[in-house]
C-alpha positions, -999 to +999 in steps of 0.1 A: +057+170-109+075+151-137+103+126-129+138+128-144+165+103-150+200+119-152+218+099-180+256+104-182+284+088-202+318+091-185+354+081-188+382+089-163+362+118-147+372+113-111+381+150-108+349+164-123+321+139-115+315+149-078+312+185-088+287+177-115+266+153-095+266+175-063+251+203-084+222+183-098+215+152-076+186+169-057+169+178-090+167+143-104+149+111-094+174+086-108+211+087-118+224+065-147+261+064-151+275+047-183+312+042-181+331+038-214+364+025-200+376+044-170+409+034-155+407+059-125+382+061-096+353+073-117+331+042-110+340+042-073+329+078-070+298+072-090+287+044-066+284+070-038+256+086-058+239+057-075+238+019-080+229+022-116+263+020-132+268+003-165+298-005-187+296+003-224+326-005-246+337+027-263+336+026-301+340+062-310+303+068-313+288+093-289+252+087-301+255+050-295+267+056-259+240+082-251+212+060-266+224+032-243+223+055-213+188+066-222+177+029-226+186+023-189+164+051-177+130+045-161+116+080-153+094+102-175+123+123-188+159+117-196+184+146-189+219+144-201+250+161-187+287+157-193+310+153-163+324+188-166+289+203-167+275+221-136+241+234-127+246+267-109+224+275-078+202+300-097+196+275-124+188+248-099+159+269-087+147+274-123+150+237-130+131+228-098+102+251-109+104+236-144+099+201-130+069+214-110+052+230-139+062+210-170+034+195-189+040+158-192+032+158-229+062+180-237+087+160-258+118+181-256+129+209-232+157+231-246+180+247-220+207+273-224+242+258-226+270+282-214+303+270-228+327+300-223+330+327-197+346+361-195+368+377-169+338+383-146+325+348-149+296+358-171+287+336-201+303+349-234+293+320-256+259+303-253+233+284-273+203+261-266+206+224-264+180+196-261+184+188-224+153+170-212+137+144-235+105+126-228+115+089-226+084+076-243+087+100-272+108+076-292+136+101-299+172+090-304+206+106-306+222+108-340+258+113-350+290+097-339+304+131-329+286+163-320+256+141-316+221+156-314+185+147-311+166+164-340+138+185-326+104+168-329+070+169-312+063+195-286+094+216-279+097+243-253+125+267-243+135+274-207+158+301-194+175+277-171+211+269-181+238+243-178+273+256-175+302+237-192+332+243-170+362+224-183+390+217-159+415+203-185+422+199-222+409+163-223+419+145-255+424+174-280+426+150-310+396+128-303+370+146-323+393+150-353+401+113-351+365+103-351+357+125-382+387+110-400+374+075-393+340+085-406+356+098-437+375+065-443+344+044-436+318+064-455+339+083-481+320+115-474+304+134-445+269+147-441+265+185-442+264+188-404+294+166-400+313+187-426+306+218-406+320+204-374+349+186-392+360+220-406+359+235-371+381+207-358+406+213-387+407+250-379+412+242-342+443+222-352+457+251-373+449+234-405+432+264-420+437+256-457+419+223-452+393+238-430+385+265-456+381+240-483+357+219-463+337+250-453+334+262-489+322+227-499+297+228-471+284+263-481+284+255-518+262+224-512+234+245-498+223+216-477+233+229-443+211+243-416+210+281-420+224+288-385+254+265-393+258+282-426+260+316-411+285+304-385+304+287-413+308+320-431+323+335-399+346+304-395+357+307-431+365+344-426+386+334-396+405+308-417+413+334-444+423+360-418+448+336-403+460+327-438+467+364-445+440+367-471+418+396-459+398+401-490+386+365-490+378+369-453+357+400-461+339+381-489+331+352-466+315+376-441+295+393-469+283+358-480+265+354-447+243+384-456+226+363-483+214+339-456+191+363-438+192+394-417+227+399-403+235+386-368+252+409-344+282+386-344+287+391-382+282+429-378+309+429-351+332+409-374+326+435-402+332+463-378+365+447-367+375+444-404+372+481-410+385+491-375+417+472-383+420+494-414+414+526-395+381+532-414+364+543-383+332+557-400+325+523-417+334+504-386+310+525-365+282+518-390+286+481-385+288+483-347+256+504-347+240+477-368+251+452-342+233+472-315+201+471-336+201+433-340+176+412-320+193+385-300+182+351-316+185+328-286+158+304-297+170+301-333+194+273-322+226+289-334+256+300-314+253+333-296+280+356-283+261+377-258+287+405-258+280+412-295+245+423-285+255+452-263+288+454-246+313+449-275+297+472-300+295+500-274+331+495-264+342+496-301+320+526-309+338+543-281+371+537-299+356+548-333+341+580-319+374+589-302+393+585-334+367+605-353+372+633-328+338+631-310+350+627-274+315+632-260+301+604-280+331+582-273+325+586-235+288+580-239+294+547-256+319+537-230+293+544-203+269+522-221+295+494-223+299+498-185+261+494-181+265+459-197+297+449-179+305+473-150+335+452-140+351+451-174+388+461-173+385+477-208+355+498-196+373+508-164+405+517-183+385+540-207+366+555-178+398+565-161+412+578-194+382+601-199+383+613-163+419+622-168+409+642-199+383+661-179+409+668-151+434+681-176+409+704-192+394+718-160 
């Protein structure tokens, strides 16, 4: 069985840290806590789990802090978590089996990262992240913000997951502040930094600026294709909010030049036509979404609902408006197979039952 050092960077996480560490402490062989300037009880709480607590002056550089935390580790693998991450019971079992079976020459283990959840608690936004890194592989974090370890060596994918369960807003301006500092210092951003900077601008309702950065990013042709596809969707969102629907439509079409359409893009196109009551064209794109393979291991963001539930639910709407009640009910039933507790599915189900009652 391989050994694992849990390496965390924290600041003012007294509310979250116990939940995180309780969920993972039995899986790891060492806990490294790097504190970047807490003024609450974070370090006091950490001491009940580990003696390996270190101070690292915060300089708005996540890669530097994470690399320092890894440098303090002594086990075969370094595993990182944020304080508001949790390893759920079913994933603890998977991770335990992974430790038992992992070949010690594996350099990186990619785990699912669930970062948003629907009304039933199921993940509705997920992607893979590098989660366990072989300490002797000589791999380092890069990037002051949205830091990452570029994949290298032997990389494997596991179906175990880490769930990111935020309990508060944190510092909503931190990421934007770091990007602005990088711009002042360097004069320009690398393609990956451009992509995430634009997303921060959009999150701050600065859609004009976000759109300009996204277009510059896409025009450069230097981005990773998964980021470029997502950038097209983000650009479409900016134009929608700016009340420029034709530009939004063009942004979505631009993504089709980057490879076979993802279900997320198909659903976006379906929504575009659905909003205009073009139910036949909307139905076409929702059917296309149902035919798309789910690209979990491509590294991009995945919205699971777009690969089953959402297209079925929207096809129910389209078929109803096209006058095909039988097909509409069939698609609602399929949506219910994906998410039987969905309020939208249950509402539709009751509606169709009322139609049958009225017609009997």
